[in-house]
C-alpha positions as CSV (number, residue, x, y, z in Angstrom):
1,M,-90.9,-15.5,16.0
2,A,-94.4,-16.2,17.2
3,A,-95.2,-16.9,20.8
4,G,-95.2,-20.5,21.8
5,T,-93.0,-21.5,18.9
6,P,-90.4,-23.9,20.2
7,R,-86.7,-22.5,20.0
8,K,-84.5,-24.3,17.5
9,K,-81.6,-26.1,18.8
10,G,-78.4,-27.2,17.2
11,A,-75.7,-25.6,15.3
12,N,-77.8,-22.9,13.8
13,G,-79.2,-21.9,17.1
14,A,-75.8,-21.7,18.6
15,T,-74.6,-19.7,15.7
16,G,-77.4,-17.3,16.0
17,R,-76.7,-16.7,19.7
18,I,-73.0,-16.0,18.9
19,K,-74.0,-13.5,16.2
20,A,-76.5,-11.9,18.4
21,A,-74.0,-11.5,21.2
22,R,-71.4,-10.1,18.8
23,N,-73.9,-7.6,17.4
24,A,-75.0,-6.6,20.9
25,R,-71.4,-5.3,21.8
26,P,-71.1,-1.6,21.6
27,T,-69.1,-0.3,18.7
28,T,-66.2,1.9,19.8
29,S,-63.2,3.3,18.2
30,Q,-61.0,0.9,20.2
31,T,-62.3,-2.6,19.7
32,S,-60.5,-5.7,20.6
33,S,-59.9,-6.5,16.9
34,T,-57.9,-3.3,16.4
35,L,-56.0,-3.1,19.7
36,P,-53.3,-5.7,19.0
37,E,-52.5,-4.3,15.6
38,P,-49.8,-1.7,16.7
39,K,-48.3,-4.2,19.1
40,S,-47.9,-6.8,16.3
41,R,-46.3,-4.3,14.0
42,V,-43.8,-3.3,16.8
43,R,-43.1,-6.9,17.5
44,R,-42.5,-7.7,13.9
45,W,-40.2,-4.7,13.5
46,A,-38.3,-5.6,16.6
47,G,-37.9,-9.1,15.4
48,R,-36.5,-8.0,12.0
49,S,-34.2,-5.4,13.5
50,G,-33.0,-7.8,16.2
51,R,-31.8,-10.5,13.8
52,W,-30.0,-7.9,11.7
53,V,-28.4,-6.4,14.8
54,A,-27.3,-9.9,15.7
55,L,-25.8,-10.4,12.3
56,V,-23.9,-7.2,12.4
57,F,-22.7,-7.9,15.9
58,C,-21.4,-11.3,15.1
59,F,-19.8,-9.9,11.9
60,L,-17.9,-7.2,13.8
61,V,-16.8,-9.6,16.6
62,A,-15.5,-12.0,13.9
63,V,-13.6,-9.2,12.2
64,L,-12.0,-8.0,15.4
65,L,-11.0,-11.6,16.4
66,V,-9.5,-12.3,12.9
67,A,-8.0,-8.9,12.0
68,P,-4.5,-7.8,13.0
69,N,-4.0,-6.0,16.3
70,L,-4.8,-2.3,15.7
71,F,-2.9,-1.4,18.8
72,Y,0.2,-3.3,17.9
73,Q,3.2,-2.4,19.9
74,P,6.5,-3.4,18.3
75,P,9.2,-4.8,20.5
76,K,11.9,-2.5,21.5
77,Y,15.5,-3.3,20.7
78,L,18.7,-1.6,21.8
79,V,22.1,-1.1,20.2
80,A,24.4,-4.1,20.8
81,Q,21.5,-6.2,21.9
82,T,21.6,-9.9,20.8
83,P,18.3,-11.3,19.6
84,D,17.5,-14.8,20.6
85,Q,16.0,-15.7,17.2
86,D,16.2,-14.6,13.6
87,L,14.5,-11.3,13.1
88,E,12.4,-11.6,9.9
89,A,10.4,-9.0,8.0
90,I,6.8,-9.2,9.0
91,V,5.7,-7.3,6.0
92,T,7.1,-6.4,2.6
93,F,8.7,-3.0,2.8
94,A,11.4,-0.7,1.3
95,V,13.8,1.7,2.8
96,T,15.9,4.5,1.3
97,D,19.3,3.3,0.1
98,E,21.4,6.1,1.6
99,E,24.6,5.0,-0.2
100,A,22.9,4.9,-3.6
101,L,21.2,8.2,-2.7
102,Q,24.5,10.0,-2.0
103,A,26.0,8.5,-5.1
104,G,23.1,9.9,-7.1
105,R,23.6,13.3,-5.6
106,D,27.3,13.2,-6.4
107,E,26.6,12.1,-9.9
108,I,24.1,15.0,-10.5
109,N,26.5,17.5,-9.0
110,S,29.6,16.4,-10.9
111,R,27.9,15.4,-14.1
112,S,25.2,18.0,-14.5
113,E,23.9,19.0,-17.9
114,F,25.1,22.4,-19.0
115,Y,23.0,24.7,-21.2
116,Y,24.2,27.2,-23.7
117,R,22.3,29.5,-26.1
118,Y,23.4,30.3,-29.6
119,Q,23.1,34.0,-30.5
120,K,22.7,34.3,-34.3
121,S,22.8,38.1,-34.4
122,T,26.2,38.4,-32.8
123,A,28.2,38.7,-36.2
124,A,25.7,41.2,-37.7
125,Q,25.8,43.3,-34.5
126,I,29.6,43.4,-34.6
127,R,29.6,44.4,-38.3
128,R,27.2,47.3,-37.6
129,Q,29.2,48.5,-34.6
130,Q,32.4,48.3,-36.8
131,E,30.7,50.5,-39.4
132,D,29.4,52.9,-36.8
133,L,32.9,53.1,-35.3
134,F,34.7,54.0,-38.5
135,R,31.9,56.4,-39.5
136,H,32.1,58.3,-36.2
137,A,35.9,58.3,-36.5
138,R,35.6,59.9,-39.9
139,E,33.2,62.5,-38.5
140,L,35.7,63.3,-35.7
141,V,38.6,63.6,-38.2
142,Q,36.6,65.8,-40.6
143,A,35.3,68.1,-37.9
144,P,36.9,71.6,-37.6
145,P,40.0,71.3,-35.4
146,D,39.2,73.0,-32.2
147,S,41.5,70.9,-30.0
148,P,44.7,68.8,-30.3
149,P,44.4,65.4,-32.2
150,A,45.0,63.5,-29.0
151,D,41.7,64.7,-27.7
152,H,39.8,62.9,-30.6
153,S,41.2,59.5,-29.3
154,S,39.8,60.1,-25.9
155,T,36.5,61.3,-27.4
156,L,36.2,58.2,-29.6
157,A,37.0,55.9,-26.7
158,E,34.4,57.6,-24.6
159,W,31.8,57.4,-27.4
160,V,32.5,53.6,-27.8
161,R,32.0,53.1,-24.1
162,E,28.8,55.0,-23.9
163,E,27.2,54.1,-27.3
164,Q,28.4,50.6,-27.9
165,G,29.2,49.3,-24.5
166,R,32.7,48.4,-25.4
167,E,36.0,49.1,-23.8
168,I,38.9,50.2,-26.1
169,E,42.2,51.7,-25.3
170,T,43.0,55.2,-26.3
171,D,45.9,53.9,-28.4
172,L,43.5,51.7,-30.3
173,A,41.1,54.6,-30.8
174,R,43.9,56.7,-32.2
175,R,44.8,54.0,-34.7
176,V,41.1,53.8,-35.7
177,L,41.2,57.6,-36.3
178,E,44.3,57.2,-38.4
179,R,42.7,54.4,-40.6
180,S,39.1,55.7,-40.7
181,D,39.3,56.2,-44.5
182,D,41.1,52.9,-45.3
183,L,38.5,50.7,-47.0
184,N,40.9,47.8,-47.3
185,I,41.3,47.7,-43.5
186,Q,37.6,47.8,-43.0
187,Q,36.9,45.1,-45.6
188,T,39.5,42.8,-44.2
189,F,38.1,43.2,-40.7
190,E,34.6,42.5,-41.9
191,E,35.7,39.3,-43.8
192,A,37.6,38.1,-40.7
193,V,34.5,38.6,-38.5
194,R,32.3,36.8,-41.1
195,D,34.7,33.8,-41.3
196,L,35.1,33.8,-37.5
197,Y,31.4,33.4,-36.8
198,Q,30.4,31.4,-39.9
199,N,32.6,28.4,-39.4
200,R,32.9,28.1,-35.7
201,G,31.5,29.1,-32.3
202,I,33.0,31.4,-29.7
203,V,32.6,30.8,-26.0
204,E,33.8,32.6,-22.9
205,N,35.7,29.7,-21.4
206,L,36.8,27.0,-23.8
207,E,38.4,24.8,-21.2
208,R,35.1,24.5,-19.3
209,Y,33.2,23.9,-22.5
210,S,35.6,21.2,-23.5
211,E,35.3,19.4,-20.2
212,Q,31.5,19.5,-20.4
213,D,31.4,18.4,-24.1
214,N,33.6,15.5,-23.5
215,A,31.1,14.2,-21.0
216,G,28.3,14.6,-23.6
217,R,26.1,16.8,-21.4
218,V,26.3,20.2,-23.3
219,H,23.0,21.5,-24.8
220,V,23.1,24.4,-27.2
221,S,19.7,25.8,-28.0
222,G,18.9,27.8,-31.2
223,S,22.1,26.7,-33.0
224,P,21.9,26.1,-36.8
225,D,22.4,22.6,-38.2
226,A,25.5,23.7,-40.1
227,L,27.3,25.0,-37.0
228,L,30.0,22.8,-35.5
229,I,30.0,23.2,-31.8
230,K,32.6,20.5,-30.8
231,P,35.7,21.8,-29.0
232,P,38.0,21.4,-32.0
233,F,35.9,24.0,-33.8
234,M,35.4,26.3,-30.9
235,L,37.4,29.4,-29.9
236,A,37.8,31.1,-26.7
237,I,37.2,34.9,-26.6
238,D,40.7,35.6,-25.5
239,D,42.2,33.8,-28.5
240,V,40.3,35.8,-31.2
241,G,43.2,38.0,-32.1
242,R,45.7,35.1,-32.3
243,F,43.3,33.1,-34.4
244,I,42.9,36.0,-36.9
245,A,46.6,36.5,-37.1
246,E,47.2,32.7,-37.8
247,K,44.2,32.4,-40.1
248,Y,45.0,35.4,-42.3
249,G,48.7,35.8,-41.9
250,D,49.4,33.9,-45.2
251,T,46.6,35.2,-47.3
252,N,47.1,37.8,-50.0
253,E,44.8,40.3,-48.3
254,I,46.9,40.3,-45.2
255,Q,50.3,40.1,-47.0
256,I,49.7,43.4,-48.8
257,L,49.1,45.1,-45.5
258,R,51.8,46.4,-43.3
259,A,52.6,44.6,-40.1
260,S,51.1,47.5,-38.1
261,D,47.8,47.2,-40.0
262,R,47.7,43.5,-39.4
263,S,48.2,44.0,-35.7
264,F,45.5,46.7,-35.8
265,I,42.9,44.3,-37.2
266,C,43.7,41.7,-34.6
267,D,43.5,44.2,-31.8
268,L,40.2,45.6,-33.1
269,A,38.7,42.1,-33.5
270,Q,39.8,41.2,-30.0
271,A,38.1,44.3,-28.6
272,Y,34.8,43.9,-30.6
273,V,34.3,40.1,-31.0
274,R,31.9,38.6,-28.4
275,P,30.8,35.0,-27.7
276,N,28.0,33.7,-29.9
277,I,27.5,30.7,-27.6
278,L,26.5,32.0,-24.2
279,Y,26.5,29.9,-21.0
280,Q,23.0,29.8,-19.3
281,P,23.8,29.4,-15.6
282,D,20.1,29.8,-14.5
283,T,18.9,27.1,-16.8
284,T,21.8,24.8,-15.8
285,E,21.1,25.3,-12.1
286,A,17.4,24.9,-12.5
287,T,17.9,21.6,-14.3
288,R,20.3,20.4,-11.6
289,E,17.8,21.3,-8.9
290,R,15.0,19.5,-10.7
291,K,17.0,16.4,-10.8
292,L,18.0,16.6,-7.2
293,E,14.3,17.2,-6.2
294,K,13.2,14.2,-8.3
295,L,15.9,12.2,-6.5
296,R,14.7,13.3,-3.1
297,K,11.1,12.5,-4.0
298,D,11.9,9.1,-5.5
299,P,15.1,8.0,-3.9
300,P,16.6,4.6,-4.6
301,K,15.1,1.9,-2.4
302,R,16.2,-1.3,-0.8
303,E,13.3,-3.8,-0.8
304,F,12.8,-6.5,1.7
305,E,10.3,-9.3,1.2
306,K,8.1,-10.7,3.9
307,G,9.9,-13.4,5.7
308,Q,13.3,-12.2,4.7
309,I,15.8,-12.4,7.6
310,L,16.9,-8.9,8.6
311,V,19.1,-9.8,11.5
312,D,20.6,-13.3,12.2
313,Q,20.1,-14.9,15.6
314,G,23.0,-14.0,18.0
315,E,24.2,-11.1,15.9
316,R,24.6,-7.8,17.8
317,L,22.2,-5.1,16.6
318,T,23.7,-1.9,15.1
319,R,22.2,1.5,14.7
320,Q,21.5,0.6,11.0
321,D,19.7,-2.5,12.1
322,L,17.5,-0.5,14.5
323,D,16.6,1.9,11.7
324,L,15.7,-1.0,9.5
325,L,13.5,-2.6,12.1
326,L,11.8,0.8,12.8
327,A,11.1,1.3,9.1
328,M,9.6,-2.2,9.0
329,Y,7.2,-1.6,11.9
330,E,6.2,1.8,10.5
331,A,5.4,0.1,7.2
332,Y,3.4,-2.5,9.0
333,G,1.5,0.2,10.9
334,R,0.6,1.9,7.7
335,T,-1.0,-1.2,6.3
336,L,-3.1,-2.0,9.4
337,Y,-6.3,-0.2,8.3
338,R,-6.1,-1.5,4.8
339,R,-5.6,-5.0,6.1
340,L,-8.6,-4.4,8.4
341,L,-10.7,-3.5,5.4
342,A,-9.6,-6.5,3.4
343,V,-10.3,-8.8,6.4
344,A,-13.8,-7.3,6.8
345,V,-14.6,-8.1,3.1
346,Y,-13.1,-11.6,3.6
347,V,-15.2,-12.2,6.7
348,A,-18.3,-10.8,4.9
349,L,-17.8,-13.4,2.1
350,L,-17.6,-16.2,4.7
351,C,-20.7,-15.0,6.4
352,G,-22.5,-14.8,3.1
353,L,-21.6,-18.4,2.4
354,V,-23.0,-19.5,5.7
355,F,-26.2,-17.4,5.1
356,Y,-26.7,-18.9,1.6
357,Y,-26.2,-22.4,2.9
358,M,-28.7,-22.0,5.8
359,R,-31.2,-20.4,3.5
360,E,-31.0,-23.0,0.7
361,F,-30.5,-26.2,2.7
362,R,-31.8,-25.6,6.2
363,D,-35.4,-24.6,5.9
364,D,-35.9,-25.5,9.6
365,L,-33.5,-22.7,10.6
366,H,-35.4,-19.5,9.8
367,L,-33.5,-16.2,10.2
368,S,-34.0,-15.2,13.8
369,T,-31.9,-13.6,16.5
370,S,-31.5,-16.9,18.4
371,N,-30.6,-18.9,15.3
372,V,-28.0,-16.3,14.3
373,F,-26.3,-16.7,17.6
374,L,-26.7,-20.5,17.5
375,V,-24.8,-20.7,14.3
376,A,-22.2,-18.0,15.0
377,L,-21.3,-18.6,18.7
378,P,-19.3,-21.9,18.1
379,I,-17.1,-20.2,15.5
380,L,-16.7,-17.0,17.6
381,L,-15.9,-19.0,20.7
382,A,-13.2,-21.0,18.9
383,L,-11.8,-17.8,17.3
384,A,-11.6,-16.1,20.7
385,L,-9.8,-19.1,22.2
386,G,-7.4,-19.2,19.2
387,R,-6.7,-15.5,19.6
388,I,-5.9,-15.9,23.3
389,A,-3.5,-18.7,22.4
390,L,-1.7,-16.5,19.9
391,G,-1.3,-13.8,22.6
392,I,0.0,-16.2,25.3
393,V,2.0,-18.8,23.5
394,S,5.1,-17.9,21.6
395,P,6.0,-18.2,18.7
396,A,2.8,-17.7,16.8
397,S,3.6,-20.7,14.5
398,T,3.3,-22.9,17.5
399,A,0.3,-21.2,19.1
400,G,-1.7,-21.6,15.9
401,Y,-1.9,-25.3,16.5
402,L,-4.0,-24.6,19.6
403,F,-6.9,-23.3,17.5
404,P,-9.9,-25.4,18.7
405,A,-11.4,-26.3,15.3
406,G,-12.6,-29.5,16.9
407,L,-14.8,-27.5,19.3
408,I,-16.6,-26.0,16.3
409,G,-17.2,-29.5,14.9
410,M,-18.4,-30.9,18.2
411,L,-20.9,-28.2,19.0
412,A,-22.1,-27.8,15.4
413,V,-22.7,-31.5,14.8
414,I,-24.7,-31.9,18.1
415,L,-26.7,-28.7,17.8
416,L,-27.1,-28.3,14.0
417,G,-26.2,-31.6,12.3
418,T,-23.4,-33.2,10.3
419,R,-23.5,-31.1,7.1
420,S,-23.8,-27.9,9.0
421,G,-20.9,-29.0,11.2
422,I,-18.7,-29.6,8.1
423,L,-19.5,-26.1,6.8
424,L,-18.9,-24.3,10.1
425,V,-15.5,-26.1,10.6
426,T,-14.4,-25.0,7.1
427,I,-15.5,-21.4,7.7
428,G,-13.8,-21.3,11.1
429,A,-10.5,-22.7,9.7
430,L,-10.6,-20.2,6.8
431,A,-11.2,-17.3,9.2
432,F,-8.5,-18.3,11.6
433,S,-6.0,-18.7,8.8
434,I,-5.9,-14.9,8.5
435,S,-4.6,-14.6,12.1
436,T,-1.8,-17.0,11.4
437,N,-0.6,-15.1,8.3
438,L,-2.2,-17.8,6.0
439,D,0.0,-20.6,7.4
440,Y,-1.3,-23.6,5.3
441,K,0.0,-26.1,7.9
442,I,-2.1,-24.7,10.7
443,F,-5.0,-24.4,8.3
444,L,-4.8,-28.1,7.3
445,T,-4.4,-29.2,10.9
446,A,-7.5,-27.2,12.0
447,L,-9.5,-28.5,9.0
448,L,-8.8,-32.2,9.5
449,G,-9.2,-31.9,13.3
450,G,-12.6,-30.3,12.9
451,Y,-13.7,-32.9,10.4
452,A,-12.6,-35.6,12.8
453,A,-14.8,-34.1,15.5
454,V,-17.8,-34.0,13.2
455,T,-17.2,-37.6,12.1
456,G,-16.7,-38.9,15.7
457,L,-19.9,-37.4,17.0
458,K,-22.4,-37.9,14.1
459,N,-24.0,-40.8,15.9
460,A,-23.3,-39.8,19.5
461,R,-25.6,-41.4,22.2
462,E,-24.0,-40.2,25.4
463,R,-22.2,-37.1,26.5
464,K,-19.1,-39.1,27.4
465,E,-18.7,-39.7,23.8
466,V,-17.7,-36.1,23.4
467,L,-14.6,-36.8,25.4
468,K,-13.9,-39.8,23.2
469,A,-14.2,-37.6,20.2
470,G,-11.7,-35.2,21.8
471,L,-9.2,-38.1,21.9
472,V,-9.9,-38.8,18.2
473,V,-9.4,-35.1,17.4
474,G,-6.1,-35.0,19.3
475,A,-4.8,-38.1,17.5
476,V,-5.8,-36.7,14.1
477,N,-4.1,-33.3,15.0
478,A,-0.9,-35.1,16.0
479,I,-0.7,-37.2,12.9
480,T,-1.5,-34.3,10.6
481,I,1.1,-32.1,12.3
482,L,3.7,-34.9,11.9
483,L,3.0,-35.5,8.3
484,I,2.8,-31.9,7.0
485,N,5.9,-30.8,8.9
486,Y,7.8,-33.9,7.7
487,I,6.7,-33.1,4.1
488,D,7.8,-29.5,4.6
489,D,11.1,-30.3,6.3
490,P,12.1,-33.9,6.5
491,I,15.4,-33.0,8.3
492,S,13.6,-31.2,11.2
493,P,9.9,-32.2,11.3
494,K,9.3,-30.5,14.7
495,L,7.9,-33.5,16.5
496,A,7.3,-31.5,19.7
497,L,4.3,-29.8,18.0
498,M,2.5,-33.2,18.1
499,F,2.0,-32.6,21.8
500,W,0.2,-29.3,21.1
501,G,-2.1,-31.1,18.6
502,L,-3.0,-33.8,21.1
503,A,-3.6,-31.2,23.9
504,N,-5.8,-29.3,21.5
505,G,-8.1,-32.3,20.9
506,L,-8.5,-33.0,24.6
507,A,-9.2,-29.4,25.4
508,C,-11.9,-29.4,22.7
509,G,-13.6,-32.3,24.3
510,V,-13.6,-30.8,27.8
511,I,-14.7,-27.4,26.6
512,A,-17.5,-28.8,24.4
513,L,-18.8,-30.9,27.2
514,S,-18.8,-27.8,29.5
515,V,-20.6,-25.5,27.1
516,L,-23.0,-28.0,25.6
517,V,-25.6,-27.8,28.3
518,P,-25.6,-24.0,28.4
519,F,-26.1,-23.9,24.7
520,E,-29.1,-26.3,24.9
521,R,-30.7,-24.2,27.7
522,L,-29.9,-20.8,26.1
523,F,-31.2,-21.6,22.7
524,G,-33.9,-24.2,23.6
525,V,-32.3,-26.9,21.5
526,V,-33.3,-30.5,22.2
527,T,-30.4,-32.5,21.0
528,D,-30.4,-36.2,20.3
529,I,-28.2,-36.7,23.3
530,R,-30.8,-34.9,25.4
531,L,-33.6,-37.1,24.0
532,L,-31.7,-40.3,24.7
533,E,-31.1,-39.1,28.3
534,L,-34.9,-38.7,28.8
535,T,-35.4,-42.4,27.8
536,G,-33.2,-43.6,30.6
537,L,-34.7,-45.3,33.6
538,D,-32.6,-43.6,36.2
539,H,-34.9,-40.6,36.6
540,P,-36.2,-40.3,40.2
541,L,-39.8,-39.9,39.0
542,L,-39.7,-43.2,37.0
543,K,-38.1,-45.0,40.0
544,N,-40.9,-43.7,42.3
545,L,-43.5,-44.7,39.7
546,E,-42.0,-48.3,39.4
547,E,-42.2,-48.8,43.2
548,K,-45.6,-47.4,43.9
549,A,-47.5,-48.0,40.6
550,P,-45.9,-50.8,38.7
551,G,-48.9,-51.1,36.3
552,S,-48.7,-47.5,35.3
553,F,-45.0,-47.9,35.0
554,Q,-45.3,-50.7,32.5
555,H,-48.0,-48.8,30.6
556,C,-45.6,-45.8,30.3
557,L,-42.8,-48.1,28.9
558,N,-45.1,-49.6,26.3
559,V,-46.2,-46.1,25.2
560,C,-42.5,-45.0,25.0
561,K,-41.8,-48.0,22.7
562,L,-44.7,-47.1,20.5
563,A,-43.5,-43.5,20.3
């Protein structure tokens, strides 16, 4: 710019001076434009984490307030104690039926299944031994005589014992030596053995087999289809000789023999014939033990449904009653953590419903830490008071009517609005129903009482109307309790419970009035009631203004009306 040229004024001049001043600043690595950047990131991260911490905190508190007591201590009873009320099952459970268990053991022990094995090779083995016997006898007879004949009998009996594992008398061995060349005797013996094993079975103890078979519990493995194994067709090992004598006594083959030869065949058969149906004690015992083990692992049960009366009021407790109660409390303890998990999922669904509603229909309530507590605290406060009532007042069916659902409705409608109040009342009633074992009568009372609170305060102008709403809630509670209990049991409608419903409503009004101001201050909420209070003329500043500056006072009133 040339000297003497007048300086331009106006916007362009001002802009030029600002740019010049900005350009004149020294450029460093830490400028004012870059310094707030890390702080803003930390602040944003803290804001996001804070609201999620608040959500998790409110969720966990709700689960603990709704869930069953994890440190539940069952009441202690004594033998001969008389309970002052019916003792009902607090959970569905089952106990071992000792009588049925013992009956099952007796049944298995007395009616076990018995196992036998059919040995097909028995007849062939006996025929081979019979041939070997007579062949060896012939060899002894034909050997050069170097000792008296009586020694051959002992030698043959010893050979039978060592080589064939049989025991025969010396007299029978002598008769075998005498008839070693008699083919008729040998053929008759072979035919008798063949008939004996082909048409029937031979057992060690026919009496035991008959008893087992009559019960239908005998199993014979490996037997051919043509084999008859029923007792009428069975033969005991001790009756083999008698059977052969009766069977072949009238046949031509036997009749042409001398009586001594006939007796010899019977004695020889009695000595050599063995059972072809063998008892299997190991298999039988193993089967019995498997059945007993299965019975021990899965014993018969006595099932009791939840709510079923275990001991009547006024009845003396016995040892069996105490065992039954102990089993019930043990079953309840085993379900605590599973119930806790189910309650957590249930509460998560309720929280998700609230979160969805606030996101879709309440754009003014963005997700922040303060708003999370603003929405959750009315429900948590009511759940905490309801849980305290359940711990103090007995029985639980009566204490449930003290759940302050009206408190949720009062706080929610004043702080958040009517529609939000209806939602939070519903969520609170659904959550508390878990603590009362899903008692629908308590749920309906809480629901209608909470709705009455929302309806009574939707156009509230003064704080004293909160107390009036409490009276309305109490009246609605009392009427609801009367109606639902009368519908459930017209004979005994439990009219005394109406008092608890009325007291519940009054308590909701008092508590809501007490905590409303702290809620407003804590969350910075300016409610309609607070705004109406500010329009009142009783404020000391307005009175002072009216006395000392009436013109300004009138001007303020006109501005307020315009606003």
